[in-house]
MARBA-389941 format. One record per residue (C-alpha): residue number from 0; residue in one letter; x, y, z. Coordinates in Angstrom, 3 decimals. Each point is the difference from the previous one (the first is absolute). Layout:
<recs>
NUM a X Y Z
...
</recs>
This chain:
<recs>
0 m 0.000 0.000 0.000
1 s 1.530 3.326 -1.037
2 v 0.707 2.842 2.419
3 k -2.151 2.290 -2.125
4 f -2.983 -2.377 0.234
5 v 0.401 -0.310 3.783
6 g 0.093 3.788 0.292
7 l -3.209 0.356 -2.002
8 l -1.646 -2.722 2.063
9 l 0.899 1.734 3.272
10 l -1.227 3.319 -1.358
11 a -3.354 -1.553 -0.899
12 f -0.510 -1.144 3.582
13 q 1.090 3.228 1.713
14 t -2.540 1.558 2.319
15 p -1.483 3.170 -1.545
16 a 1.359 3.152 1.638
17 f -0.725 3.721 -0.184
18 e 2.384 2.007 -2.164
19 v 0.308 2.655 2.678
20 a -1.681 0.441 3.373
21 t 0.137 2.242 3.059
22 v -1.166 -0.971 3.474
23 k 0.107 2.525 2.824
24 p -1.713 0.729 3.318
25 a -3.388 1.595 -0.628
26 d -0.673 3.655 0.658
27 p -1.925 0.014 3.317
28 a -1.871 3.135 -1.144
29 r -1.759 -1.944 -2.729
30 m -3.241 -1.455 1.275
31 f -0.806 -2.416 -2.826
32 i 0.786 -3.540 1.124
33 g 0.857 -3.231 -1.736
34 d -0.523 0.866 -3.680
35 l 1.891 -2.251 -2.433
36 m -0.998 0.277 -3.638
37 s 1.262 -0.445 -3.560
38 y 0.089 2.837 -2.546
39 p 0.575 0.285 -3.771
40 g 3.325 -1.396 -1.127
41 g 0.041 -2.484 2.874
42 r 0.970 2.569 2.624
43 v -0.804 -1.149 3.541
44 v -0.593 2.568 2.739
45 g -0.538 -0.785 3.673
46 i -0.938 2.687 2.512
47 r 0.422 -0.586 3.737
48 c 0.100 -3.781 -0.317
49 t 1.129 -2.311 2.787
50 l 2.363 -2.839 -0.844
51 d -2.755 -2.282 1.249
52 n -2.339 1.265 -2.736
53 l 2.697 -0.141 -2.669
54 v 0.709 -3.661 0.802
55 l -3.710 -0.836 -0.187
56 e -0.205 1.622 -3.441
57 a 3.210 -1.536 -1.318
58 l -0.948 -3.536 1.037
59 g -3.709 0.346 -0.785
60 i -1.068 -1.229 3.441
61 h -2.435 1.072 2.710
62 r 1.003 1.512 3.331
63 y -0.957 -3.101 1.973
64 q 2.647 -1.932 -1.955
65 l 2.916 2.211 1.100
66 k 1.863 -0.747 3.241
67 g 3.220 1.105 1.698
68 g 2.312 2.872 -0.798
69 p 0.956 3.066 2.075
70 a -2.734 2.261 1.403
71 w 1.168 3.003 -2.031
72 m -1.004 -1.660 -3.292
73 r -3.650 0.467 1.044
74 d 0.403 3.577 1.259
75 e 2.659 1.913 -1.924
76 r -1.024 1.386 -3.385
77 f 1.884 0.425 -3.243
78 d -0.419 1.718 -3.356
79 l 0.882 -1.983 -3.101
80 d 0.486 1.093 -3.613
81 a 1.091 -2.598 -2.544
82 r 0.156 -0.322 -3.783
83 s -0.428 -3.222 -1.938
84 p 2.656 -0.713 -2.657
85 a -0.906 0.925 -3.562
86 s 0.246 -3.658 -1.027
87 s -2.693 -1.066 2.482
88 v -3.671 -0.623 -0.736
89 s -0.906 2.490 2.744
90 a 1.802 2.854 -1.799
91 k -2.544 -0.227 -2.828
92 s -2.939 0.718 2.317
93 t -1.983 3.212 -0.527
94 l -2.221 -0.514 3.054
95 r -0.007 2.503 2.839
96 r -0.406 -0.886 3.679
97 v -0.599 -3.731 -0.300
98 s 1.139 -2.885 2.173
99 l 3.405 -1.525 -0.638
100 n 0.096 -2.854 -2.494
101 a 1.793 -3.324 0.576
102 e 3.218 1.225 -1.632
103 q 0.085 3.136 2.157
104 r -0.610 -2.036 3.153
105 q 3.061 -2.088 -0.879
106 m 1.982 3.212 -0.486
107 l -1.256 1.294 3.344
108 l 1.066 -3.200 1.757
109 a 3.478 0.257 -1.530
110 l 0.177 3.599 1.244
111 l -0.986 -1.004 3.542
112 v 2.636 -2.742 0.040
113 d 2.628 2.491 -1.191
114 r -0.843 3.127 2.026
115 f -1.519 -1.500 3.157
116 q 2.149 -3.166 0.051
117 l -3.282 -1.901 0.183
118 k 0.224 -3.724 0.751
119 y -2.994 -2.266 0.512
120 h -1.198 -3.565 -0.238
121 r -3.322 -1.749 -0.558
122 e -1.755 -2.329 2.416
123 m -3.299 -1.834 0.062
124 r -1.698 0.522 3.352
125 e -3.288 -1.321 1.309
126 g -2.462 2.813 0.487
127 p -3.598 1.196 -0.306
128 v -1.497 -0.079 -3.506
129 y -3.377 0.308 -1.686
130 f -1.341 -2.539 -2.482
131 l -2.161 1.428 -2.798
132 v -2.753 -2.569 -0.603
133 r -3.475 -0.323 -1.541
134 t -3.225 0.126 1.987
135 r -3.327 -1.568 -0.920
136 k -1.294 3.336 -1.244
137 k -0.182 0.813 -3.691
138 l 3.221 1.426 -1.329
139 k -0.149 3.641 -1.033
140 l 2.998 -0.134 -2.298
141 e -0.389 1.161 -3.591
142 e 1.994 -0.532 -3.156
143 p 2.367 2.955 -0.444
144 k -1.346 2.802 -2.182
145 h 3.500 0.764 -1.206
146 p 1.994 -3.263 0.000
147 d 2.738 1.671 -2.042
148 h 0.726 2.470 2.838
149 l 2.996 -0.643 2.209
150 g -2.439 -0.598 2.865
151 g 0.841 -1.566 3.305
152 w -1.554 2.885 1.922
153 a -2.278 -0.060 3.040
154 g -0.860 2.829 2.350
155 d -2.633 2.472 1.077
156 p -3.225 0.255 -2.083
157 e 0.875 3.645 -0.652
158 g 3.492 -0.935 -1.130
159 g 3.305 0.005 1.851
160 i 0.757 -1.823 3.238
161 f -2.594 -1.565 2.300
162 h -1.816 2.493 2.216
163 g -2.921 -2.142 1.150
164 g -3.496 -0.370 -1.388
165 g 0.662 -2.499 -2.747
166 i 2.456 -1.454 -2.450
167 a 0.540 0.116 -3.754
168 g 2.140 -2.086 -2.326
169 d 1.193 0.441 -3.580
170 n 1.170 -2.996 -2.039
171 i 1.525 -1.595 3.103
172 s 0.698 -3.671 0.697
173 m -0.629 -1.610 3.364
174 p 3.740 -0.404 0.794
175 q 0.485 3.690 -0.839
176 l -2.935 0.957 2.201
177 a 1.401 -2.087 2.852
178 a 3.402 1.698 -0.308
179 r -1.561 3.467 -0.056
180 l -2.204 -0.678 3.014
181 g 3.025 -1.198 1.964
182 g 1.483 3.491 -0.051
183 y -3.055 1.458 1.716
184 l -0.642 -2.842 2.425
185 e 3.638 -0.179 1.174
186 r 0.226 -3.731 -0.528
187 p 0.292 -2.284 -3.033
188 v -3.153 -0.955 -1.862
189 v 0.121 -3.411 -1.710
190 d -2.342 -0.629 -2.941
191 r -1.978 -3.205 0.405
192 t -2.979 0.905 -2.195
193 g 1.041 -2.230 -2.887
194 h -1.155 2.677 -2.462
195 q 2.000 0.526 -3.167
196 g 0.077 3.127 -2.127
197 s -0.609 3.637 0.875
198 y -3.133 1.844 1.077
199 d -1.693 3.344 0.527
200 f -2.088 0.589 3.107
201 l -1.605 2.785 1.997
202 v -1.435 0.106 3.519
203 k -1.062 3.322 1.414
204 y -1.873 0.839 3.187
205 e -0.328 2.840 2.495
206 p 1.958 -0.817 3.180
207 d -1.499 0.851 3.373
208 d 3.250 1.574 1.174
209 a 1.223 3.253 -1.583
210 n 3.543 -1.392 0.271
211 p -0.490 -3.725 -0.593
212 d 2.611 -2.569 0.975
213 v 1.609 -1.113 -3.252
214 t 0.573 -3.597 1.121
215 s -3.631 -0.445 1.077
216 s -1.201 1.599 -3.236
217 i 2.115 -2.375 -2.110
218 l -1.318 -3.048 1.858
219 v -3.616 1.155 -0.505
220 s 0.527 0.972 -3.648
221 i 1.660 -3.300 -0.925
222 q -2.950 -1.939 1.417
223 q -2.375 1.926 -2.254
224 l 1.967 -1.337 -2.972
225 g -0.735 -3.572 1.036
226 l 3.464 -0.399 1.498
227 k 1.402 0.166 3.510
228 l 3.273 0.272 1.873
229 e 0.669 -2.748 2.523
230 a 2.656 0.605 2.646
231 g 2.633 -2.689 0.418
232 k 3.707 -0.741 0.293
233 g 2.458 -0.504 -2.799
234 p 3.538 0.673 -1.254
235 v 0.866 3.686 -0.374
236 e 2.960 1.047 -2.144
237 t 2.035 2.315 2.211
238 i 2.887 2.318 -0.859
239 v 2.440 0.358 2.897
240 i 2.344 2.998 -0.082
241 d 3.498 -1.086 1.065
242 r 1.762 3.324 -0.546
243 a -0.735 3.597 -0.988
244 e 2.245 3.063 0.275
245 r -0.776 3.670 -0.485
246 p 1.201 1.141 -3.439
247 a 3.449 1.603 0.197
248 g -0.358 2.188 -3.098
249 n -0.682 0.111 -3.715
</recs>
């Protein structure tokens, strides 16, 4: 095998990385907290983000899956400004203020390893979970109106994140719904419905409380779809932080 071929092979498997990036302590005078978004050209900007939040975004996990690490990574805030390399897929994006894509999350993880000396490992731990199952009620799941859409969305009937008073879904599969619900319920949700394909659905009602509990609202809303969430125990993928250091500079 030639040296040139080996070099090309190694290059192909390199972790994507930002072309240039700055990470610095956040300005305490700025009140906006925890904003991390992508902009045209693949630029990634984070305002007053904790390392805790950056790790969650980079690894695509929920807060309940993250353990360990120094206390400061949950309290101290940082500003981040990074640019994707021109050769990347992300650099071709013209979208403004959207969530990071998979490539950018890989770049973010590489940045955290480099600047924060981040080290972690994965474990499977027994913990509380929900099982998404069918009930005996008629299913209120419909064929998607726009099956060609990217889909995979579920949230508030008015759009956005859950606020209570119902649930809506757009071209979403049951495993995707389970994963999305897990972020709000602070525990994994395992799909056991046996349903294939993707669906649209809508449940809307007027809650008794002006500020309804989101967890209770989700449990009620899911039942109106002919589904339910059963509490149980199961394996939970857990990320354990072994090391993290404050960034020394840029």
